[in-house]
C-alpha positions in Angstrom: 32.0 34.8 -99.1 35.9 34.2 -99.6 36.9 37.6 -98.2 34.4 36.9 -95.0 35.8 33.7 -94.2 39.3 35.3 -94.2 38.5 38.1 -91.8 36.7 35.9 -89.6 39.6 33.3 -89.2 41.7 36.8 -88.8 39.8 38.2 -86.3 38.5 34.8 -84.7 39.8 36.1 -81.0 37.5 38.8 -80.9 34.6 37.1 -82.6 35.0 34.2 -80.0 35.1 37.0 -77.2 32.2 38.9 -78.2 30.1 35.5 -78.7 31.7 34.1 -75.3 30.2 37.7 -73.7 27.3 37.4 -75.0 26.4 33.8 -74.1 27.9 34.6 -70.5 25.0 37.3 -70.3 22.0 34.8 -71.8 23.7 31.9 -69.8 22.8 33.9 -66.5 19.5 34.4 -67.8 18.8 30.8 -68.7 20.0 29.5 -65.2 16.6 31.3 -63.8 14.7 29.9 -66.3 11.6 28.0 -64.6 9.1 25.2 -66.0 5.8 26.8 -65.2 2.1 27.5 -66.1 0.4 30.6 -67.1 -3.2 30.1 -67.3 -4.0 33.5 -69.2 -1.1 33.0 -71.9 -2.8 29.8 -73.0 -5.9 31.7 -74.2 -6.8 33.6 -77.1 -7.4 36.7 -75.5 -9.1 38.4 -77.9 -12.2 35.8 -78.3 -15.5 36.8 -76.5 -16.0 33.9 -74.8 -12.5 34.7 -73.0 -13.5 38.0 -72.4 -16.5 36.5 -70.2 -14.3 34.3 -68.6 -11.6 37.0 -67.8 -14.8 39.0 -66.3 -16.5 36.6 -64.0 -14.2 33.8 -63.4 -13.1 35.3 -59.9 -16.6 35.3 -59.0 -18.3 32.4 -60.7 -15.0 30.3 -61.0 -15.8 27.2 -63.3 -12.8 26.6 -65.5 -9.8 26.1 -63.3 -11.5 23.9 -60.8 -10.6 21.2 -58.6 -13.1 18.3 -57.8 -12.7 15.9 -55.2 -15.0 12.6 -55.0 -15.4 10.9 -52.2 -17.4 7.8 -52.9 -18.5 5.1 -50.6 -17.0 1.1 -51.0 -20.2 -0.2 -50.5 -23.6 1.5 -49.5 -24.2 4.6 -49.6 -22.8 7.6 -48.1 -25.1 8.8 -45.5 -23.6 6.8 -42.7 -22.1 8.8 -40.0 -18.3 7.6 -40.4 -18.4 8.1 -44.3 -19.9 11.6 -43.7 -18.0 12.8 -41.3 -14.9 12.0 -44.0 -16.9 14.0 -46.4 -16.8 16.6 -43.9 -12.9 16.6 -42.8 -12.5 16.2 -46.9 -14.3 20.0 -47.4 -12.2 21.2 -44.8 -8.9 19.8 -46.0 -10.0 21.7 -49.0 -10.9 24.4 -48.1 -7.5 24.7 -46.4 -5.5 24.3 -50.0 -2.9 26.6 -51.0 -4.7 29.5 -53.0 -8.1 27.9 -52.9 -10.9 31.0 -52.9 -12.9 29.8 -49.7 -15.8 31.4 -51.6 -15.9 28.9 -54.4 -16.1 26.0 -52.6 -18.7 23.7 -52.7 -19.9 20.5 -50.9 -22.9 18.7 -48.9 -20.7 19.7 -46.1 -19.6 23.3 -46.5 -21.2 26.4 -45.0 -22.8 27.6 -48.1 -24.9 25.1 -48.9 -28.0 25.7 -46.6 -31.3 24.9 -45.6 -34.3 26.9 -44.4 -36.3 26.1 -41.0 -38.9 27.5 -39.1 -38.0 28.3 -35.7 -40.1 28.5 -32.6 -42.4 31.5 -33.1 -42.1 31.6 -36.5 -39.0 33.0 -37.7 -37.6 31.1 -40.4 -33.6 30.4 -40.2 -31.3 29.5 -43.1 -28.3 26.9 -42.1 -25.6 24.9 -43.0 -27.0 21.3 -43.8 -23.9 19.9 -42.2 -22.7 22.2 -39.4 -20.6 19.8 -38.2 -20.1 15.8 -38.7 -23.3 13.6 -37.6 -22.6 12.1 -34.3 -25.2 8.8 -35.4 -27.4 7.4 -37.6 -30.3 9.5 -37.1 -28.5 12.8 -37.7 -27.3 11.0 -40.5 -30.4 10.2 -41.9 -31.7 13.8 -41.4 -29.2 15.2 -43.3 -30.0 12.3 -46.3 -33.3 13.9 -46.1 -32.4 17.6 -46.5 -30.0 16.4 -49.0 -32.9 14.6 -51.1 -35.1 17.4 -51.0 -32.4 20.2 -52.0 -30.3 21.3 -55.1 -27.7 19.5 -53.8 -29.2 16.2 -54.5 -27.4 15.5 -58.2 -25.0 18.0 -58.1 -23.0 17.4 -55.0 -24.5 13.8 -54.0 -24.6 11.6 -56.7 -28.2 10.0 -57.9 -27.4 6.8 -56.8 -26.0 8.5 -53.4 -22.8 6.5 -53.6 -20.8 9.7 -53.7 -20.2 13.3 -52.7 -18.2 15.8 -55.1 -16.3 19.0 -53.7 -15.4 21.3 -55.9 -13.1 24.1 -55.1 -12.0 27.4 -57.3 -8.6 29.1 -56.8 -7.0 32.4 -56.8 -4.8 32.4 -60.1 -2.5 35.0 -58.6 -1.8 32.9 -55.6 -2.1 29.4 -57.0 1.5 27.3 -57.1 0.5 23.8 -58.6 3.6 22.1 -57.4 2.4 23.3 -53.5 -1.3 22.5 -54.4 -0.4 18.9 -55.7 1.4 18.2 -52.6 -1.4 19.7 -50.1 -3.6 17.3 -52.0 -1.7 14.2 -51.4 -1.1 15.3 -48.1 -4.6 16.2 -46.7 -7.2 14.9 -48.9 -6.0 11.6 -50.8 -4.6 10.4 -47.3 -8.4 10.3 -46.2 -9.1 7.2 -48.0 -9.7 3.9 -46.0 -11.7 0.9 -45.8 -14.8 3.1 -46.1 -14.4 5.4 -49.0 -12.3 5.7 -51.9 -11.1 9.9 -53.1 -10.7 10.7 -56.2 -8.9 14.1 -57.8 -9.7 15.5 -60.9 -9.6 19.1 -62.9 -7.0 21.3 -64.5 -5.0 22.2 -61.4 -4.4 18.4 -60.6 -3.5 17.5 -64.0 -0.9 21.0 -64.0 0.3 19.2 -60.8 1.1 16.3 -62.7 2.8 17.6 -65.5 4.7 19.3 -63.4 5.5 16.4 -60.9 6.4 14.6 -64.0 8.9 17.1 -65.6 11.8 15.1 -63.8 11.6 12.6 -66.5 11.0 14.8 -69.1 14.1 16.6 -68.1 15.9 13.6 -68.0 14.8 12.4 -71.5 16.4 16.2 -73.1 19.8 15.0 -71.1 19.9 11.3 -72.7 18.8 12.7 -76.0 21.7 15.1 -75.8 24.2 12.6 -74.9 23.0 10.2 -77.3 23.4 12.7 -79.9 27.3 13.6 -78.7 27.7 9.5 -79.2 26.7 9.3 -82.7 28.3 12.3 -83.8 31.6 10.6 -82.3 30.3 7.3 -84.2 30.1 9.3 -87.4 32.9 11.4 -87.9 35.5 9.1 -85.9 37.3 11.4 -84.0 36.4 13.7 -80.8 36.6 16.5 -83.2 34.2 15.7 -85.3 32.0 15.5 -82.5 33.0 18.3 -80.7 32.0 20.6 -83.5 28.3 20.2 -83.5 28.4 20.0 -80.1 29.7 23.4 -79.4 27.2 24.6 -81.9 24.4 22.8 -80.3 25.3 23.5 -76.6 25.7 27.7 -77.8 22.8 27.5 -79.4 20.8 26.1 -76.0 22.5 28.5 -74.1 21.4 31.8 -76.2 17.8 30.2 -76.8 17.1 29.4 -73.2 18.4 32.7 -72.3 16.2 34.2 -75.0 13.1 32.8 -73.6 14.0 33.8 -69.8 14.4 37.6 -71.2 11.2 37.4 -73.3 9.3 36.2 -70.5 8.6 33.0 -71.9 6.8 30.3 -69.5 8.3 27.2 -70.9 6.4 24.0 -69.5 7.5 20.3 -69.8 4.7 20.0 -72.6 6.9 22.2 -75.1 10.3 21.2 -73.9 10.4 19.0 -76.8 10.8 22.0 -79.2 13.9 23.5 -77.7 15.6 20.1 -78.0 14.7 19.9 -81.5 16.0 23.4 -82.2 19.1 22.4 -80.4 19.5 19.2 -82.6 19.0 21.4 -85.9 21.7 23.7 -84.8 23.7 20.2 -84.5 22.2 19.4 -87.8 23.8 22.5 -89.6 26.9 22.2 -88.1 27.5 18.6 -89.2 26.9 19.7 -92.9 29.7 22.3 -92.5 31.8 19.6 -90.7 31.2 17.1 -93.3 31.8 19.4 -96.0 35.2 20.2 -94.4 36.1 16.5 -94.3 35.2 16.0 -98.0 37.1 19.1 -98.9 40.1 17.5 -97.0 39.8 13.8 -98.5 40.2 15.8 -101.8 43.5 17.1 -100.8 42.8 20.6 -100.3 44.8 22.1 -97.4 43.4 22.7 -94.1 42.9 26.4 -94.7 42.0 25.7 -98.1 39.2 23.1 -97.1 37.8 25.5 -94.3 37.2 28.1 -96.9 35.6 26.0 -99.5 33.3 24.1 -97.2 32.3 27.8 -95.8 31.6 29.1 -99.3 30.1 26.0 -100.7 27.4 25.6 -98.0 27.3 29.4 -96.8 24.0 30.0 -99.2 22.0 26.8 -98.2 23.0 27.1 -94.9 21.8 30.5 -94.6 18.6 29.7 -96.3 17.8 26.5 -94.0 18.5 29.1 -91.0 15.9 31.5 -92.2 13.3 28.7 -93.7 13.6 27.5 -89.9 13.2 31.0 -88.1 10.3 31.9 -90.5 8.7 28.8 -90.7 8.3 28.4 -87.0 7.5 32.6 -86.6 4.4 31.5 -88.5 3.0 30.0 -85.6 2.4 33.6 -84.4 -0.4 34.1 -86.4 -2.3 31.6 -83.8 -3.9 34.5 -81.7 -2.6 32.8 -78.2 0.1 34.7 -75.9 1.8 31.6 -75.2 2.3 30.5 -79.1 3.0 33.9 -79.9 5.6 34.4 -77.5 6.9 30.9 -78.3 7.2 31.7 -81.7 9.2 35.1 -81.2 11.2 33.2 -79.1 11.9 30.3 -81.2 12.5 32.7 -84.3 15.3 34.6 -82.6 16.6 31.3 -81.0 17.1 30.1 -85.0 18.3 33.1 -86.1 21.1 33.1 -83.4 22.6 29.9 -85.3 23.8 32.8 -88.1 26.3 33.7 -85.4 26.8 30.2 -83.2 27.0 28.0 -86.0 27.7 29.6 -89.5 30.0 32.3 -88.4 31.7 30.6 -85.8 32.4 27.4 -87.8 35.3 28.5 -89.5 37.3 29.8 -86.8 36.5 27.0 -84.8 38.0 24.7 -87.5 41.2 26.8 -87.6 41.9 26.4 -84.2 41.5 22.4 -84.3 43.6 20.2 -85.6 42.9 18.6 -89.0 41.8 14.9 -88.4 43.9 12.1 -89.6 43.6 11.0 -93.4 42.9 7.5 -92.5 40.1 8.5 -90.5 38.8 10.7 -93.0 39.3 7.7 -95.6 37.3 5.3 -93.3 34.1 7.5 -93.9 34.6 7.2 -97.2 33.7 3.7 -96.9 31.6 3.6 -94.2 28.1 1.8 -94.4 26.2 5.0 -94.7 28.0 5.9 -97.7 27.6 2.6 -99.1 24.0 3.0 -98.4 23.4 6.2 -100.1 25.5 4.6 -103.2 23.2 2.2 -103.8 20.0 4.3 -102.9 21.2 7.0 -105.8 22.1 4.0 -108.4 18.2 2.9 -107.5 16.5 6.2 -107.2 18.6 7.9 -110.5 18.2 4.6 -112.8 15.9 4.8 -115.6 13.2 2.4 -114.0 13.9 3.8 -110.6 13.0 7.5 -111.0 9.2 6.7 -111.7 9.4 3.8 -109.3 10.8 6.3 -106.6 7.5 8.7 -108.0 5.0 6.4 -107.9 6.1 5.1 -104.6 5.6 8.7 -103.4 2.3 8.9 -105.3 0.8 5.7 -103.9 1.9 7.1 -100.3 0.1 10.4 -101.0 -2.9 8.4 -101.8 -3.1 6.4 -98.9 -2.2 9.5 -96.6 -5.0 11.7 -98.2 -7.3 8.9 -97.6 -6.8 9.1 -93.9 -7.0 12.8 -93.8 -10.8 13.2 -93.1 -9.9 11.6 -89.6 -8.1 14.6 -88.7 -9.7 15.7 -85.6 -9.6 18.9 -83.4 -8.8 18.9 -79.8 -9.3 15.9 -77.1 -11.2 13.3 -79.3 -11.8 12.0 -75.7 -13.4 12.9 -72.2 -10.1 12.2 -70.2 -6.7 14.2 -70.5 -4.6 12.7 -73.4 -1.6 14.2 -71.8 -1.4 11.1 -69.3 -1.7 7.9 -70.2 -5.3 6.1 -70.4 -4.6 4.5 -67.2 -3.0 7.2 -65.4 -4.5 8.1 -61.8 -5.6 11.2 -63.0 -7.8 9.7 -65.7 -9.4 7.2 -63.8 -10.3 9.8 -61.6 -11.4 12.0 -64.0 -13.6 9.0 -65.4 -14.6 7.8 -62.1 -16.0 11.7 -61.2 -17.7 11.7 -64.9 -19.5 8.2 -64.7 -20.9 9.3 -61.3 -22.3 12.7 -62.0 -23.1 12.1 -65.4 -20.7 14.8 -66.4 -18.2 17.3 -64.8 -16.9 19.8 -67.2 -18.7 23.2 -66.8 -20.1 25.4 -69.5 -21.1 28.4 -67.7 -23.7 30.9 -69.3 -23.7 34.2 -67.6 -27.3 35.8 -67.3 -26.2 39.2 -66.9 -29.1 42.2 -66.0 -29.0 45.8 -66.9 -29.9 46.8 -62.9 -30.6 46.0 -59.4 -33.0 42.8 -58.8 -33.0 42.1 -62.6 -32.8 38.2 -61.8 -35.9 38.4 -59.4 -38.2 38.7 -62.3 -40.7 35.7 -62.7 -40.3 35.9 -66.5 -36.3 35.9 -66.5 -36.5 32.8 -64.3 -38.7 31.0 -66.2 -36.3 31.6 -69.1 -33.6 30.6 -67.3 -35.5 27.2 -66.4 -36.3 26.7 -69.8 -33.0 27.3 -71.3 -31.2 25.0 -68.8 -33.9 22.1 -70.1 -33.4 22.8 -73.5 -29.4 22.2 -73.5 -30.1 19.2 -71.2 -31.6 17.8 -74.4 -28.1 17.7 -75.9 -26.1 15.2 -75.5 -23.0 16.0 -74.2 -24.8 17.8 -70.8 -25.7 15.4 -68.0 -27.0 18.3 -65.5 -27.2 22.1 -65.1 -27.2 24.5 -62.1 -28.4 27.6 -61.5 -30.2 30.2 -58.5 -33.5 28.5 -60.3 -32.7 25.2 -58.7 -31.5 27.1 -55.4 -35.2 28.9 -55.8 -37.0 25.8 -56.1 -35.2 23.8 -53.2 -36.6 26.9 -50.9 -40.2 26.3 -52.0 -40.1 22.7 -50.7 -38.0 23.4 -47.5 -40.5 26.2 -46.8 -43.3 23.8 -47.2 -42.5 20.8 -45.3 -40.4 19.4 -47.8 -43.6 18.8 -50.3 -42.2 18.3 -53.7 -45.2 20.3 -55.4 -43.7 23.1 -53.8 -40.5 23.2 -56.0 -41.7 25.8 -58.4 -40.7 29.1 -59.5 -43.2 31.3 -57.3 -46.0 33.5 -59.4 -45.1 36.5 -57.4 -42.1 38.5 -57.6 -42.7 39.7 -54.1 -42.4 36.1 -53.2 -39.3 35.2 -54.9 -37.5 38.5 -53.2 -38.9 37.0 -49.7 -37.6 33.8 -50.5 -34.1 34.9 -51.2 -34.0 37.1 -48.5 -34.9 34.7 -46.0 -32.5 32.3 -47.0 -29.2 34.1 -47.8 -30.4 37.4 -45.4 -28.5 35.8 -42.8 -25.0 35.1 -44.6 -22.2 37.0 -45.3 -22.7 38.3 -49.2 -19.6 36.6 -50.2 -21.2 33.4 -49.0 -23.7 33.2 -52.3 -21.3 35.4 -54.7 -20.9 32.0 -56.8 -24.2 31.9 -57.2 -25.6 35.7 -58.2 -24.3 38.8 -57.3 -25.4 40.8 -54.3 -27.6 42.7 -56.0 -29.6 39.7 -57.5 -28.4 41.8 -61.2 -26.1 39.0 -62.6 -25.9 34.7 -61.9 -23.9 32.0 -64.0 -25.9 29.1 -65.1 -23.4 26.1 -65.1 -24.1 23.2 -67.5 -22.1 19.6 -66.8 -20.5 18.0 -69.9 -19.6 14.6 -70.5 -17.1 15.1 -72.6 -15.3 18.3 -74.5 -14.8 16.8 -78.1 -15.0 19.3 -80.8 -18.3 18.4 -82.2 -20.0 18.4 -79.0 -18.8 21.6 -77.8 -19.4 23.3 -80.9 -23.1 21.7 -81.2 -23.7 22.9 -77.4 -22.3 26.3 -78.2 -24.9 26.4 -81.4 -27.6 25.4 -79.5 -26.8 27.6 -76.7 -26.7 30.7 -79.2 -30.2 29.2 -81.0 -32.0 29.4 -77.6 -30.8 32.9 -77.2 -31.8 34.3 -80.3 -35.3 32.9 -80.1 -35.7 33.9 -76.2 -34.7 37.4 -75.6 -35.4 39.4 -72.3 -36.1 43.2 -72.3 -33.4 43.4 -69.1 -31.3 40.3 -68.9 -28.9 39.1 -71.2 -27.0 35.5 -71.6 -23.4 35.9 -72.2 -21.4 33.1 -73.5 -19.3 31.7 -72.1 -17.3 30.8 -69.2 -16.4 27.4 -67.6 -13.8 24.5 -68.7 -16.3 23.9 -72.0 -16.5 28.0 -72.5 -13.0 28.0 -72.7 -12.0 24.8 -74.8 -14.8 26.3 -77.6 -12.6 29.8 -77.7 -9.6 27.7 -78.5 -11.3 25.1 -80.9 -12.4 28.4 -82.7 -9.1 29.7 -82.8 -7.4 26.5 -84.1 -9.9 26.4 -86.6 -9.7 30.1 -87.5 -5.7 29.9 -87.8 -4.3 26.2 -88.4 -4.8 26.0 -92.5 -3.5 29.9 -92.4 -0.2 29.1 -90.1 0.3 26.0 -92.5 -0.3 28.1 -95.6 1.9 31.3 -94.0 5.0 28.8 -93.6 4.8 27.2 -96.7 4.6 31.0 -98.3 7.5 32.2 -96.9 9.7 29.4 -97.1 8.8 29.6 -100.5 9.7 33.6 -100.7 13.1 32.4 -99.2 13.6 30.0 -101.8 12.8 31.7 -104.7 15.8 34.5 -104.2 18.0 31.8 -102.9 17.8 29.7 -106.3 16.8 32.8 -108.6 14.1 30.2 -109.7 10.4 29.4 -108.9 11.1 26.4 -110.5 13.6 25.0 -107.5 11.1 26.6 -104.9 8.3 24.6 -105.9 10.7 21.2 -106.4 11.3 21.9 -102.6 8.2 22.8 -101.4 6.6 19.8 -103.2 8.3 17.1 -101.0 7.9 19.1 -97.6 4.0 19.0 -98.6 4.4 15.7 -98.7 5.8 15.1 -95.6 3.1 17.3 -94.0 0.4 15.3 -95.4 1.9 12.2 -94.0 2.3 13.7 -90.6 -1.4 14.8 -90.7 -2.6 11.4 -91.7 -0.5 9.8 -88.7 -2.4 11.9 -86.3 -5.5 10.9 -88.0 -4.6 7.6 -87.7 -3.4 7.7 -84.2 -6.4 9.9 -82.9 -3.7 12.7 -82.3 -6.1 16.0 -82.4 -4.7 19.4 -83.1 -4.8 21.7 -80.0 -2.5 24.1 -78.6 -0.2 21.6 -77.9 0.3 20.2 -81.3 -0.2 23.3 -83.4 3.7 24.4 -82.5 4.6 20.6 -83.8 2.9 21.3 -87.1 4.7 24.5 -87.4 8.3 23.4 -86.3 8.1 20.6 -88.6 7.3 22.8 -91.8 9.8 24.7 -91.3 12.4 22.0 -90.3 11.2 19.8 -92.9 12.9 21.7 -95.9 16.4 21.7 -95.1 17.4 18.6 -96.4 16.1 19.4 -99.6 17.8 22.4 -99.5 21.3 20.9 -98.6 20.7 18.2 -101.6 19.7 20.4 -104.2 22.3 23.0 -103.4 24.9 20.4 -104.2 23.2 19.1 -107.3 23.2 22.9 -108.7 27.0 23.3 -107.3 28.1 19.9 -109.3 26.2 21.3 -112.1 27.8 24.2 -112.3 31.3 22.7 -112.6 29.8 20.8 -115.7 29.0 17.8 -114.3 25.7 16.2 -115.7 22.7 16.3 -114.0 22.4 12.5 -113.3 25.9 12.3 -112.0 25.4 16.0 -109.8 22.6 14.2 -108.3 24.3 11.3 -107.7 27.3 12.8 -106.2 24.9 15.5 -104.2 23.1 12.2 -102.7 26.5 10.4 -101.8 27.8 13.4 -100.1 25.0 15.6 -98.9 22.5 12.9 -98.7 24.7 10.7 -96.5 24.9 13.9 -94.0 20.5 14.5 -94.4 20.3 10.9 -93.9 22.8 10.8 -90.4 21.1 14.0 -89.1 17.6 12.7 -89.6 18.4 9.7 -88.0 20.3 11.4 -85.0 17.4 13.7 -84.4 14.9 11.0 -85.0 16.7 8.8 -82.0 17.1 12.1 -79.6 13.1 12.5 -80.0 12.6 8.8 -79.7 14.3 9.2 -75.6 11.1 11.3 -75.1 8.7 8.9 -75.7 9.6 6.7 -72.4 8.1 9.7 -70.3 5.0 8.8 -68.3 3.9 12.4 -70.3 1.8 10.5 -72.8 1.5 13.7 -75.0 5.6 14.7 -74.6 6.2 10.6 -76.2 3.5 11.3 -79.0 4.7 14.6 -79.9 8.0 13.3 -79.9 7.1 10.5 -82.2 5.3 12.7 -84.2 8.3 14.8 -84.7 10.3 12.0 -85.3 8.2 11.0 -88.4 8.0 14.4 -89.5 12.3 14.4 -89.6 12.2 10.7 -91.1 9.7 11.4 -94.2 11.2 15.0 -94.4 14.4 13.3 -95.4 13.3 10.5 -97.1 11.0 12.6 -99.6 14.4 14.7 -99.7 16.4 12.0 -100.5 13.9 10.2 -103.0 11.0 11.9 -104.2 13.2 15.1 -105.1 15.9 13.3 -106.8 13.7 11.8 -108.8 11.8 14.6 -109.7 15.0 16.3 -110.7 15.9 13.8 -113.3 12.9 13.6 -114.6 11.7 17.4 -115.0 15.4 18.4 -115.7 14.9 21.9 -114.5 15.5 24.7 -116.7 17.6 26.5 -113.8 20.2 24.0 -113.4 20.2 22.4 -117.2 21.2 26.0 -117.8 23.7 26.4 -115.1 25.5 23.5 -116.6 25.7 24.5 -120.2 27.1 28.1 -119.0 29.6 26.1 -117.4 30.1 24.6 -120.4 30.4 27.2 -122.5 
């Protein structure tokens, strides 16, 4: 190590030049990085449900759907002015950027049709609302048609107070920002004294997230400034603040550049993690800088202080970077493209700290003037130094060590008691990404209340040939399937081509309810479908069935997407399918928003425990060769495991579920949490090799390395808390979660680990001291 530090300082110009050249290239890439959503990257592409979604979502879009509800403020919607507003709202939705015109459903849309007998006996299929009604008589006629058709209950609420417009989108042309602005300008503007307008659905939610990105970016900037201020206050001069700032700045530049080059799509929900990685670079650099000041305080010359600090911290810093990187890499176990991209990108970002932090430190120190002796001396008597002295005296005392371990055990017991409340997914029907009272969540709840459920679960009836769905037995089985799943608590309503067929029976027989049945003969079925749809373009009916009548969706509208309800619904669907086989038609699970969520839940349940176990395993495998001791690795993993349990208990207590957004936080927290213990244990081992007793070495480690651990944990926590003020509730929750990770990891490293050391008196430490004594 001595030769390496000498070489770095001697060739500092070349090293810095190379770093700057790489930084320039990555910086040019970083400035082109944008915040965006890529829907396909957020789905477990190997799951059979996603295969169904990918195959059919352009025909039967039920996953990325915008829902617009027009609700009468008083009375029903069946007045001429309100129906005219619904008509205009439908036209506005049909003109939204990226909309798939064949996937718009509304009582006022051209595809919503009825049949009538023309003079001469010809039967014609026409839109229910070809144009807005001009008076009460036309409004009453529209009401009569709606009440006797499949529209009632699906596009018009049962209480007749609201109409629902649903629209699918071509995801290749979808720009959430443009869509958000267009909805505000052309749809929400239709609200007046007669009607209220509500907009929900995933496209609207994504638009809100992107609209609020400026708040997250502002929080990022404030957190960076706050970190620099705290660094200045801690080191008491600008040079002390500058070196960690350089590390953080270069790390951010390289990291964002790598994100761009690897094709990673950064979105506002994951912006907390880049800050955490940047802060981690600052944390490692602060350890090195603190050690440099400590060596100067001991009277070493500048060159000697640089060499001693580099040699003393090379192993723990390298171990810390590797555990950070490999712990994050374990996120790649989750078979979701976006998380695997994040795992690879963040790992490369963290490994870059070997250059931007570890190797660059001696060069920068050699170019900067050493701090004033009085500045160094003042730090040794700071409030933080005094606090760590008192902590060391308390934790290492004969009683204090047992109190520390007992307190850790008590915290563990409470945390374990809370763990059964841990949930998968979002526990509510509204989105936890935004505040409960946010406009989006109010709109979502309004739609759910009016229509008994608006989140679709789509099952595809897939025939093996033309006209497979025009068989009586197939249609009756589909109808039985609908009634069966409607008995599950989560399903509010269902819809399929059977509902259209039964509605046609009424229309062909003067709206008599007794004709709302599936015909007995296949010839009658073919005649009704041909009559109803024969006069329109095939694209008009594609959202209900394919033109060859071989495939059609069966959609169940659900009240929420909690994991218990979703899994129970999938189990019920599989039960029905297993007991009702059809010779020429298969039921394919599953599409729609609920089908996609079911696939995501399956992947989370499959990979969450494996991801956490892999994180601990790779950390363990890094620690064993670092300290040449299995005991050392166990001693560091035990406090980390306690911190992990604390964080999981907090999530259970707050009702924060494990989902695609929280999984990376867990992975990052495990990797980052062990660093504090590494610095403490390494300092204990170093002191004992110098002949110091175990208690004395542990006290020295707490006073020096522990002081920096406490400072960096507080600094990272303060930065994380800057994100809690954003309107994106999820970002605030994740920031608080990461802050808890840092605090609990630091607390266990400063309290539990030292107590374990002096109680267990591990052989790898004591043996090292004995050898040093000899």
